[in-house]
C-alpha positions as CSV (number, residue, x, y, z in Angstrom):
1,X,28.5,30.0,139.5
2,X,28.8,31.9,143.1
3,X,27.1,30.3,146.0
4,X,25.9,33.6,147.3
5,X,25.2,36.6,146.0
6,X,25.9,40.5,147.2
7,X,23.3,42.5,148.8
8,X,22.7,45.1,145.9
9,X,19.1,45.6,146.2
10,X,16.9,42.7,147.0
11,X,13.9,41.7,145.0
12,X,10.5,43.0,147.0
13,X,8.8,40.2,148.9
14,X,5.5,41.4,147.9
15,X,5.3,42.1,143.9
16,X,2.3,43.2,141.4
17,X,0.0,40.4,140.5
18,X,1.5,38.7,137.3
19,X,-0.6,38.6,134.0
20,X,1.7,36.1,132.4
21,X,1.0,37.9,129.0
22,X,3.9,37.9,126.7
23,X,5.0,41.6,126.0
24,X,8.1,40.8,123.7
25,X,8.4,37.7,121.6
26,X,12.0,37.1,120.0
27,X,11.7,34.2,117.7
28,X,14.8,32.4,115.7
29,X,17.0,35.9,115.4
30,X,20.1,35.4,113.2
31,X,22.8,37.9,112.5
32,X,26.3,37.4,110.8
33,X,29.1,39.5,110.3
34,X,30.9,38.6,107.4
35,X,31.9,34.7,108.6
36,X,31.0,35.1,112.2
37,X,27.9,34.0,113.4
38,X,26.9,36.5,116.4
39,X,23.3,35.4,116.8
40,X,22.1,31.6,115.7
41,X,18.5,31.0,116.2
42,X,17.8,33.0,119.5
43,X,14.2,32.6,120.9
44,X,12.8,33.8,124.1
45,X,9.7,35.7,125.7
46,X,9.5,38.5,128.2
47,X,6.5,38.6,130.3
48,X,4.7,41.9,131.1
49,X,5.2,43.4,134.2
50,X,8.7,41.5,135.1
51,X,12.4,42.2,135.4
52,X,14.5,39.7,133.1
53,X,18.2,39.6,133.1
54,X,20.0,38.8,129.9
55,X,23.6,37.2,130.5
56,X,26.4,35.2,128.9
57,X,30.1,35.0,128.5
58,X,31.9,37.3,126.0
59,X,30.9,36.5,122.8
60,X,27.7,35.0,123.8
61,X,25.7,37.3,121.4
62,X,24.0,38.9,124.1
63,X,24.7,42.6,123.1
64,X,24.0,41.7,119.3
65,X,20.6,40.4,120.2
66,X,20.1,43.6,122.1
67,X,20.7,45.6,119.1
68,X,18.6,43.4,116.9
69,X,15.4,43.9,119.5
70,X,15.9,47.7,119.7
71,X,16.4,48.5,115.8
72,X,20.3,49.3,116.0
73,X,21.0,46.2,113.6
74,X,18.8,44.6,111.5
75,X,18.4,40.5,111.4
76,X,19.3,38.2,108.8
77,X,16.3,36.2,109.8
78,X,13.5,35.7,112.4
79,X,11.5,38.2,114.0
80,X,10.6,40.4,116.9
81,X,7.1,40.9,118.2
82,X,6.1,43.4,120.7
83,X,2.5,43.8,122.2
84,X,1.5,41.6,119.2
85,X,2.8,43.8,116.4
86,X,5.7,42.5,114.2
87,X,8.7,45.1,114.8
88,X,11.3,43.5,113.1
89,X,13.8,45.6,111.8
90,X,11.9,49.0,112.7
91,X,14.3,51.9,113.7
92,X,15.1,52.9,117.5
93,X,12.7,55.8,117.2
94,X,10.0,53.8,115.9
95,X,10.3,51.5,118.7
96,X,10.2,54.6,121.0
97,X,6.7,55.6,119.6
98,X,5.5,52.1,120.3
99,X,6.6,52.0,123.9
100,X,10.0,50.2,123.6
101,X,12.9,51.9,125.0
102,X,16.6,51.5,125.4
103,X,19.2,53.1,127.3
104,X,23.0,52.5,126.5
105,X,26.3,51.2,128.1
106,X,27.7,54.5,127.8
107,X,25.4,57.2,128.9
108,X,24.7,59.5,126.2
109,X,23.7,62.6,127.5
110,X,24.6,66.0,125.6
111,X,27.2,67.9,127.3
112,X,27.3,71.7,126.9
113,X,23.4,71.2,128.1
114,X,22.0,71.3,131.5
115,X,20.3,68.1,132.9
116,X,17.0,69.9,132.9
117,X,17.7,70.9,129.0
118,X,18.5,67.1,128.5
119,X,15.5,66.0,130.0
120,X,13.2,68.4,127.8
121,X,14.7,66.4,124.7
122,X,12.8,63.4,125.3
123,X,9.7,65.0,124.5
124,X,9.2,65.3,120.7
125,X,6.8,67.0,118.3
126,X,5.9,70.0,120.9
127,X,3.6,72.6,119.6
128,X,6.1,75.7,120.5
129,X,8.6,74.2,117.9
130,X,6.5,75.7,115.1
131,X,6.7,79.3,114.4
132,X,3.3,80.0,113.2
133,X,1.8,78.2,116.4
134,X,4.2,80.7,118.6
135,X,3.1,83.6,117.2
136,X,-0.8,82.6,116.9
137,X,-2.6,83.9,120.1
138,X,-4.9,80.8,120.9
139,X,-2.1,78.3,120.1
140,X,0.6,80.3,121.9
141,X,-1.8,80.2,125.1
142,X,-2.0,76.3,124.4
143,X,1.6,76.3,124.0
144,X,2.5,77.8,127.5
145,X,0.1,75.3,129.1
146,X,1.8,72.4,127.4
147,X,5.3,73.8,128.2
148,X,4.1,74.0,131.8
149,X,2.8,70.5,132.0
150,X,6.2,69.3,130.3
151,X,8.4,71.3,133.0
152,X,6.1,69.8,135.9
153,X,6.6,66.1,134.4
154,X,10.6,66.8,133.9
155,X,10.6,68.2,137.9
156,X,8.7,65.1,139.2
157,X,11.0,62.6,137.3
158,X,13.9,64.3,138.5
159,X,12.4,64.2,142.0
160,X,11.7,60.5,141.6
161,X,15.6,59.8,140.8
162,X,16.7,62.4,143.4
163,X,18.7,64.3,141.0
164,X,16.5,67.6,141.1
165,X,19.4,69.4,142.8
166,X,21.5,68.7,139.5
167,X,18.7,70.5,137.1
168,X,20.9,73.2,136.3
169,X,24.2,71.4,136.0
170,X,25.7,70.6,133.0
171,X,25.7,67.0,132.2
172,X,29.1,66.9,131.4
173,X,29.9,67.4,135.0
174,X,28.1,64.3,136.4
175,X,29.5,61.1,137.8
176,X,29.1,58.0,135.7
177,X,26.2,57.1,138.0
178,X,24.4,60.0,138.1
179,X,24.4,60.0,134.3
180,X,22.8,56.6,134.2
181,X,19.9,57.8,136.6
182,X,19.7,60.8,134.0
183,X,19.5,58.4,131.1
184,X,16.9,56.2,132.7
185,X,14.9,59.4,133.9
186,X,15.0,60.7,130.4
187,X,13.8,57.4,129.0
188,X,10.9,57.4,131.5
189,X,9.7,60.6,129.7
190,X,9.0,59.2,126.4
191,X,6.2,57.0,128.2
192,X,7.5,53.6,127.6
193,X,5.8,50.0,128.4
194,X,9.2,48.7,128.2
195,X,12.6,49.6,129.1
196,X,15.7,47.9,128.0
197,X,18.8,48.5,130.4
198,X,22.3,48.0,128.8
199,X,24.8,47.3,131.4
200,X,23.2,50.2,133.7
201,X,25.3,49.4,136.5
202,X,29.0,49.7,134.6
203,X,30.8,52.3,136.4
204,X,28.2,53.1,138.9
205,X,29.5,53.1,142.5
206,X,27.8,51.3,145.1
207,X,25.7,54.0,146.3
208,X,24.4,55.3,143.3
209,X,23.7,51.5,142.2
210,X,21.4,51.1,145.1
211,X,19.6,54.0,143.9
212,X,19.3,52.9,140.5
213,X,18.1,49.5,141.4
214,X,15.6,51.0,143.7
215,X,14.1,53.2,140.9
216,X,14.1,50.0,138.6
217,X,12.0,48.2,141.3
218,X,9.6,51.1,142.2
219,X,8.9,51.3,138.1
220,X,8.3,47.6,137.9
221,X,6.0,47.9,140.8
222,X,4.0,50.7,138.7
223,X,3.6,48.2,135.7
224,X,6.9,48.8,133.5
225,X,8.8,46.0,132.1
226,X,12.4,45.5,132.0
227,X,14.9,43.7,130.2
228,X,18.6,44.3,131.3
229,X,21.9,43.3,129.8
230,X,24.7,43.2,133.0
231,X,27.8,41.5,133.6
232,X,27.3,41.9,137.3
233,X,25.9,38.5,138.6
234,X,24.9,39.6,141.9
235,X,22.6,42.4,140.5
236,X,21.0,39.9,138.1
237,X,20.9,37.4,140.6
238,X,19.3,39.7,143.3
239,X,17.0,41.8,141.2
240,X,15.8,39.6,138.2
241,X,12.7,37.4,138.4
242,X,14.0,35.6,135.2
243,X,17.3,35.0,133.7
244,X,18.0,34.0,129.8
245,X,21.6,32.8,129.3
246,X,22.8,32.9,126.0
247,X,25.9,30.9,124.5
248,X,27.4,30.9,120.8
249,X,24.5,32.9,119.7
250,X,21.8,30.7,121.1
251,X,19.7,30.7,124.2
252,X,21.1,28.1,126.5
253,X,19.0,28.6,129.9
254,X,16.1,30.1,131.1
255,X,14.6,30.3,134.5
256,X,14.6,32.0,138.1
257,X,18.0,32.8,139.5
258,X,18.3,29.9,141.8
259,X,17.9,27.4,139.0
260,X,20.0,29.1,136.9
261,X,22.8,29.0,139.3
262,X,22.4,25.5,139.6
263,X,22.7,24.8,135.9
264,X,25.7,22.8,134.9
265,X,25.4,23.8,131.3
266,X,25.6,27.3,132.5
267,X,28.7,26.8,135.0
268,X,30.3,25.2,131.7
269,X,29.5,27.9,129.5
270,X,31.3,30.3,132.0
271,X,34.5,28.2,131.6
272,X,33.7,26.0,134.6
273,X,33.6,29.2,136.4
274,X,32.2,31.1,138.8
275,X,29.7,33.7,137.4
């Protein structure tokens, strides 16, 4: 475990008042792929308004756990509770409707569409999607008003992430870091309560990494909750209040970054290494 961490984006000295209530509860999750046990009774809780990191050596089960929580996989056993509701096995779109949204390690922007068009895809069930609504005078006015409001939200969000100058650029032309900013911006438009970020700093240059982390902290100060899977330990240790460490499909340790860095079990799990 490294004795020091890089200056990626320090945790803010003043943070919102903690409510200490649990937003997400994972209980005894299990997942097997044939004869391989990927997740073996993982349990942990995520408190509202916090940034939590989920780490572990390769094969620890963190990515599978992430996928079980977000509906990509269905668990063989155990449960996931979000805001007091059992959401075990719900599909990703059902979780989005409940305020639990994820991003992916490889950003899933749609090429052949502009950044602005990608952002607009975050909105579902728009009134203008129905032909009879579009040709009905009263509803048409309502549709125009709604579209104006949606565009205002999109532009405000693009400005927040400082990518408004790329609005009319084909999303396929963005750099890796710009794509991560776009994906996080698009996720924000779904009105989430909790954002789960899968390797958000992978392929991101230092300048855009700092910008992305700045946006995460700003959103956290607004009341959003984050769970981050990330291999970059400097990012985790400098930006998370709580770190959950998985090993061999189970939760090995949980605590503040300073305690995790001194935990001998964690050091051993990383092959005596320096994480």
